[in-house]
TORPA-4810 file (N, C-alpha, C, O; in nm, 3 decimals):
<nodes>
NODE_1_0.071_-0.122_0.001_-0.008_-0.008_0.003_0.079_0.129_-0.003_0.045_0.225_-0.072_M
NODE_2_0.187_0.123_0.072_0.282_0.245_0.086_0.344_0.268_-0.054_0.355_0.386_-0.091_Q
NODE_3_0.383_0.175_-0.133_0.440_0.203_-0.269_0.335_0.266_-0.361_0.366_0.347_-0.448_S
NODE_4_0.211_0.226_-0.338_0.104_0.290_-0.430_0.092_0.440_-0.392_0.088_0.531_-0.474_I
NODE_5_0.086_0.453_-0.260_0.072_0.596_-0.201_0.182_0.678_-0.254_0.154_0.793_-0.289_Q
NODE_6_0.308_0.633_-0.264_0.419_0.721_-0.299_0.410_0.742_-0.457_0.488_0.820_-0.511_E
NODE_7_0.327_0.680_-0.521_0.306_0.723_-0.666_0.227_0.856_-0.668_0.240_0.940_-0.757_L
NODE_8_0.141_0.869_-0.561_0.051_0.991_-0.551_0.116_1.103_-0.469_0.105_1.218_-0.511_Y
NODE_9_0.177_1.080_-0.365_0.229_1.190_-0.277_0.365_1.147_-0.216_0.379_1.036_-0.166_L
NODE_10_0.457_1.231_-0.222_0.587_1.202_-0.159_0.635_1.331_-0.076_0.604_1.445_-0.112_Q
NODE_11_0.704_1.307_0.028_0.757_1.415_0.105_0.911_1.378_0.141_0.941_1.288_0.219_H
NODE_12_0.999_1.455_0.077_1.136_1.438_0.112_1.210_1.569_0.092_1.162_1.656_0.019_W
NODE_13_1.329_1.585_0.158_1.400_1.713_0.161_1.313_1.835_0.191_1.334_1.946_0.141_N
NODE_14_1.214_1.806_0.275_1.127_1.912_0.320_1.016_1.958_0.222_0.942_2.052_0.252_G
NODE_15_1.005_1.893_0.105_0.910_1.930_0.003_0.804_1.819_-0.015_0.837_1.700_-0.020_I
NODE_16_0.679_1.861_-0.026_0.572_1.771_-0.054_0.551_1.768_-0.208_0.533_1.875_-0.267_T
NODE_17_0.554_1.660_-0.270_0.531_1.650_-0.413_0.407_1.575_-0.442_0.377_1.470_-0.384_R
NODE_18_0.330_1.638_-0.543_0.211_1.584_-0.584_0.222_1.500_-0.714_0.279_1.546_-0.813_I
NODE_19_0.167_1.379_-0.711_0.182_1.280_-0.824_0.323_1.282_-0.887_0.340_1.306_-1.007_F
NODE_20_0.421_1.256_-0.803_0.568_1.272_-0.852_0.603_1.138_-0.946_0.687_1.144_-1.036_P
NODE_21_0.534_1.029_-0.918_0.578_0.913_-0.989_0.459_0.839_-1.047_0.466_0.718_-1.069_A
NODE_22_0.352_0.908_-1.073_0.239_0.838_-1.136_0.277_0.795_-1.278_0.333_0.873_-1.355_A
NODE_23_0.246_0.670_-1.311_0.276_0.617_-1.443_0.203_0.701_-1.555_0.088_0.741_-1.535_P
NODE_24_0.265_0.725_-1.664_0.212_0.807_-1.780_0.072_0.756_-1.816_-0.016_0.839_-1.842_A
NODE_25_0.046_0.627_-1.819_-0.076_0.576_-1.867_-0.180_0.582_-1.765_-0.290_0.535_-1.794_D
NODE_26_-0.161_0.637_-1.644_-0.264_0.665_-1.541_-0.320_0.810_-1.569_-0.288_0.904_-1.496_W
NODE_27_-0.396_0.826_-1.667_-0.441_0.956_-1.701_-0.529_1.027_-1.606_-0.509_1.146_-1.580_K
NODE_28_-0.629_0.957_-1.551_-0.727_1.016_-1.460_-0.728_0.949_-1.323_-0.784_0.840_-1.307_D
NODE_29_-0.665_1.014_-1.226_-0.651_0.967_-1.094_-0.674_1.072_-0.992_-0.668_1.190_-1.026_I
NODE_30_-0.700_1.038_-0.871_-0.718_1.133_-0.760_-0.686_1.063_-0.631_-0.675_0.941_-0.623_S
NODE_31_-0.671_1.151_-0.525_-0.663_1.091_-0.394_-0.720_1.188_-0.304_-0.730_1.304_-0.345_F
NODE_32_-0.762_1.156_-0.176_-0.823_1.248_-0.079_-0.768_1.231_0.056_-0.761_1.120_0.108_K
NODE_33_-0.731_1.333_0.112_-0.682_1.335_0.250_-0.565_1.240_0.289_-0.575_1.163_0.383_N
NODE_34_-0.461_1.250_0.215_-0.340_1.179_0.252_-0.258_1.279_0.331_-0.241_1.395_0.294_L
NODE_35_-0.207_1.227_0.443_-0.130_1.314_0.538_0.014_1.321_0.500_0.079_1.226_0.456_R
NODE_36_0.059_1.445_0.521_0.206_1.478_0.488_0.255_1.549_0.616_0.181_1.587_0.706_T
NODE_37_0.391_1.562_0.613_0.455_1.620_0.721_0.399_1.762_0.758_0.364_1.841_0.672_S
NODE_38_0.394_1.786_0.883_0.346_1.919_0.929_0.200_1.923_0.960_0.145_2.031_0.985_G
NODE_39_0.134_1.811_0.959_-0.013_1.796_0.992_-0.100_1.858_0.886_-0.195_1.931_0.913_A
NODE_40_-0.063_1.824_0.759_-0.144_1.873_0.638_-0.202_1.755_0.576_-0.139_1.650_0.561_F
NODE_41_-0.329_1.775_0.538_-0.412_1.667_0.459_-0.416_1.718_0.315_-0.456_1.831_0.286_L
NODE_42_-0.375_1.632_0.230_-0.362_1.671_0.085_-0.462_1.593_0.002_-0.472_1.472_0.018_I
NODE_43_-0.538_1.661_-0.088_-0.619_1.590_-0.181_-0.580_1.648_-0.321_-0.548_1.766_-0.333_S
NODE_44_-0.584_1.564_-0.423_-0.541_1.614_-0.560_-0.614_1.531_-0.664_-0.662_1.420_-0.641_A
NODE_45_-0.617_1.596_-0.785_-0.681_1.539_-0.905_-0.585_1.548_-1.020_-0.515_1.649_-1.035_I
NODE_46_-0.579_1.445_-1.100_-0.506_1.444_-1.223_-0.590_1.407_-1.335_-0.642_1.296_-1.328_R
NODE_47_-0.614_1.482_-1.440_-0.698_1.454_-1.554_-0.625_1.463_-1.683_-0.546_1.555_-1.704_K
NODE_48_-0.652_1.364_-1.775_-0.576_1.354_-1.899_-0.423_1.374_-1.880_-0.356_1.442_-1.957_N
NODE_49_-0.371_1.310_-1.770_-0.226_1.308_-1.750_-0.174_1.433_-1.696_-0.052_1.446_-1.688_G
NODE_50_-0.255_1.529_-1.658_-0.200_1.658_-1.594_-0.264_1.679_-1.461_-0.382_1.653_-1.439_K
NODE_51_-0.183_1.728_-1.375_-0.233_1.768_-1.237_-0.319_1.893_-1.255_-0.276_1.992_-1.315_N
NODE_52_-0.446_1.887_-1.203_-0.539_1.993_-1.221_-0.577_2.065_-1.095_-0.611_2.184_-1.097_T
NODE_53_-0.572_1.990_-0.980_-0.616_2.056_-0.853_-0.539_1.990_-0.733_-0.507_1.872_-0.730_E
NODE_54_-0.516_2.076_-0.642_-0.457_2.034_-0.515_-0.518_2.108_-0.405_-0.521_2.231_-0.410_V
NODE_55_-0.569_2.039_-0.300_-0.623_2.097_-0.179_-0.534_2.064_-0.060_-0.491_1.950_-0.043_N
NODE_56_-0.507_2.167_0.024_-0.422_2.143_0.133_-0.499_2.197_0.256_-0.529_2.316_0.266_I
NODE_57_-0.529_2.105_0.348_-0.593_2.146_0.472_-0.490_2.137_0.584_-0.417_2.038_0.596_Y
NODE_58_-0.485_2.240_0.665_-0.383_2.256_0.773_-0.461_2.220_0.905_-0.557_2.285_0.946_S
NODE_59_-0.411_2.111_0.966_-0.471_2.071_1.100_-0.424_2.156_1.213_-0.498_2.182_1.308_E
NODE_60_-0.304_2.201_1.203_-0.247_2.279_1.314_-0.193_2.415_1.280_-0.159_2.490_1.372_K
NODE_61_-0.182_2.450_1.155_-0.131_2.577_1.113_0.024_2.566_1.094_0.095_2.496_1.167_G
NODE_62_0.068_2.636_0.996_0.215_2.635_0.966_0.247_2.650_0.825_0.161_2.689_0.745_G
NODE_63_0.373_2.619_0.789_0.424_2.635_0.653_0.433_2.504_0.588_0.465_2.404_0.654_Q
NODE_64_0.407_2.498_0.458_0.422_2.377_0.373_0.500_2.420_0.247_0.467_2.518_0.179_I
NODE_65_0.596_2.346_0.222_0.669_2.353_0.096_0.610_2.248_-0.011_0.616_2.127_0.011_K
NODE_66_0.557_2.297_-0.120_0.484_2.207_-0.194_0.526_2.228_-0.347_0.548_2.339_-0.395_I
NODE_67_0.534_2.114_-0.412_0.564_2.114_-0.559_0.434_2.051_-0.624_0.417_1.930_-0.625_K
NODE_68_0.349_2.134_-0.676_0.224_2.081_-0.729_0.223_2.007_-0.859_0.131_1.936_-0.898_P
NODE_69_0.351_2.033_-0.931_0.365_1.971_-1.064_0.264_2.000_-1.159_0.223_1.912_-1.235_N
NODE_70_0.217_2.125_-1.163_0.125_2.184_-1.263_0.207_2.207_-1.394_0.329_2.227_-1.388_F
NODE_71_0.143_2.204_-1.506_0.202_2.247_-1.635_0.156_2.386_-1.664_0.054_2.408_-1.728_E
NODE_72_0.236_2.481_-1.613_0.207_2.615_-1.637_0.130_2.693_-1.512_0.140_2.652_-1.396_G
NODE_73_0.061_2.799_-1.544_0.005_2.884_-1.436_-0.109_2.811_-1.369_-0.170_2.717_-1.422_A
NODE_74_-0.135_2.866_-1.236_-0.244_2.816_-1.161_-0.294_2.925_-1.067_-0.229_3.024_-1.034_F
NODE_75_-0.425_2.893_-1.025_-0.492_3.008_-0.933_-0.494_2.952_-0.794_-0.479_2.832_-0.770_T
NODE_76_-0.513_3.044_-0.704_-0.520_3.010_-0.553_-0.661_3.047_-0.507_-0.717_3.143_-0.560_L
NODE_77_-0.718_2.979_-0.416_-0.826_3.019_-0.339_-0.825_2.967_-0.199_-0.774_2.857_-0.179_S
NODE_78_-0.875_3.034_-0.103_-0.871_2.992_0.032_-0.789_3.081_0.125_-0.778_3.202_0.103_G
NODE_79_-0.738_3.024_0.219_-0.656_3.099_0.323_-0.514_3.058_0.334_-0.480_2.956_0.393_F
NODE_80_-0.432_3.140_0.274_-0.289_3.117_0.282_-0.210_3.239_0.237_-0.258_3.325_0.163_A
NODE_81_-0.087_3.242_0.285_0.010_3.350_0.250_0.125_3.286_0.169_0.188_3.194_0.220_K
NODE_82_0.150_3.325_0.059_0.271_3.279_-0.023_0.397_3.345_0.051_0.409_3.467_0.063_L
NODE_83_0.486_3.255_0.096_0.606_3.307_0.160_0.718_3.330_0.052_0.784_3.433_0.044_I
NODE_84_0.732_3.217_-0.033_0.830_3.240_-0.144_0.812_3.119_-0.241_0.744_3.020_-0.213_R
NODE_85_0.877_3.136_-0.356_0.873_3.026_-0.451_1.001_3.026_-0.539_1.064_3.130_-0.560_H
NODE_86_1.036_2.906_-0.588_1.143_2.894_-0.681_1.158_2.755_-0.733_1.139_2.661_-0.656_S
NODE_87_1.189_2.736_-0.854_1.197_2.600_-0.927_1.068_2.527_-0.898_1.073_2.410_-0.859_N
NODE_88_0.962_2.582_-0.914_0.833_2.513_-0.908_0.798_2.459_-0.762_0.710_2.375_-0.745_S
NODE_89_0.870_2.511_-0.665_0.839_2.482_-0.531_0.788_2.606_-0.457_0.856_2.708_-0.455_V
NODE_90_0.668_2.598_-0.396_0.602_2.708_-0.335_0.597_2.686_-0.181_0.577_2.575_-0.132_Y
NODE_91_0.617_2.795_-0.111_0.604_2.782_0.036_0.484_2.871_0.075_0.476_2.990_0.044_V
NODE_92_0.390_2.803_0.148_0.267_2.878_0.185_0.256_2.859_0.334_0.292_2.755_0.388_Y
NODE_93_0.200_2.969_0.402_0.167_2.969_0.543_0.016_2.952_0.548_-0.057_3.038_0.498_K
NODE_94_-0.032_2.845_0.605_-0.185_2.822_0.608_-0.219_2.822_0.760_-0.153_2.757_0.842_I
NODE_95_-0.324_2.900_0.792_-0.373_2.897_0.937_-0.439_2.761_0.973_-0.486_2.685_0.889_P
NODE_96_-0.437_2.740_1.097_-0.505_2.620_1.152_-0.650_2.612_1.109_-0.727_2.708_1.114_K
NODE_97_-0.683_2.488_1.064_-0.828_2.463_1.030_-0.864_2.522_0.887_-0.981_2.518_0.849_G
NODE_98_-0.770_2.575_0.812_-0.805_2.635_0.690_-0.750_2.555_0.568_-0.656_2.478_0.582_K
NODE_99_-0.811_2.576_0.450_-0.772_2.504_0.327_-0.732_2.598_0.219_-0.795_2.701_0.194_T
NODE_100_-0.621_2.556_0.154_-0.576_2.632_0.035_-0.599_2.538_-0.085_-0.562_2.421_-0.084_L
NODE_101_-0.662_2.596_-0.191_-0.683_2.525_-0.317_-0.596_2.578_-0.428_-0.588_2.699_-0.448_T
NODE_102_-0.533_2.492_-0.497_-0.456_2.541_-0.614_-0.517_2.474_-0.736_-0.531_2.352_-0.735_L
NODE_103_-0.554_2.549_-0.842_-0.610_2.491_-0.960_-0.539_2.527_-1.087_-0.521_2.647_-1.109_K
NODE_104_-0.499_2.444_-1.168_-0.432_2.469_-1.293_-0.517_2.548_-1.385_-0.639_2.529_-1.391_A
NODE_105_-0.456_2.636_-1.457_-0.535_2.719_-1.551_-0.559_2.648_-1.689_-0.623_2.704_-1.778_N
</nodes>
């Protein structure tokens, strides 16, 4: 089970990665409420082989470094503050009990 989960969500070197190892022929997949470091619950959707949406729920409040693996621009909604970004890695501060949603354009 853990190996399947790691196709969907990985956390290493302080960065949470979305669908980092999903096989190319898995065009339409999703997951809901997988836990990552820092007490965050992550849900994500991949359609036609592209990441389209990531939801991040913060159980205790804090910062998350995330690589959503979108192809291009995306929009934000919810409660969060962008702290910094570089090389497709974004750092957000999300208050306790709040959700940040990232959607590909």
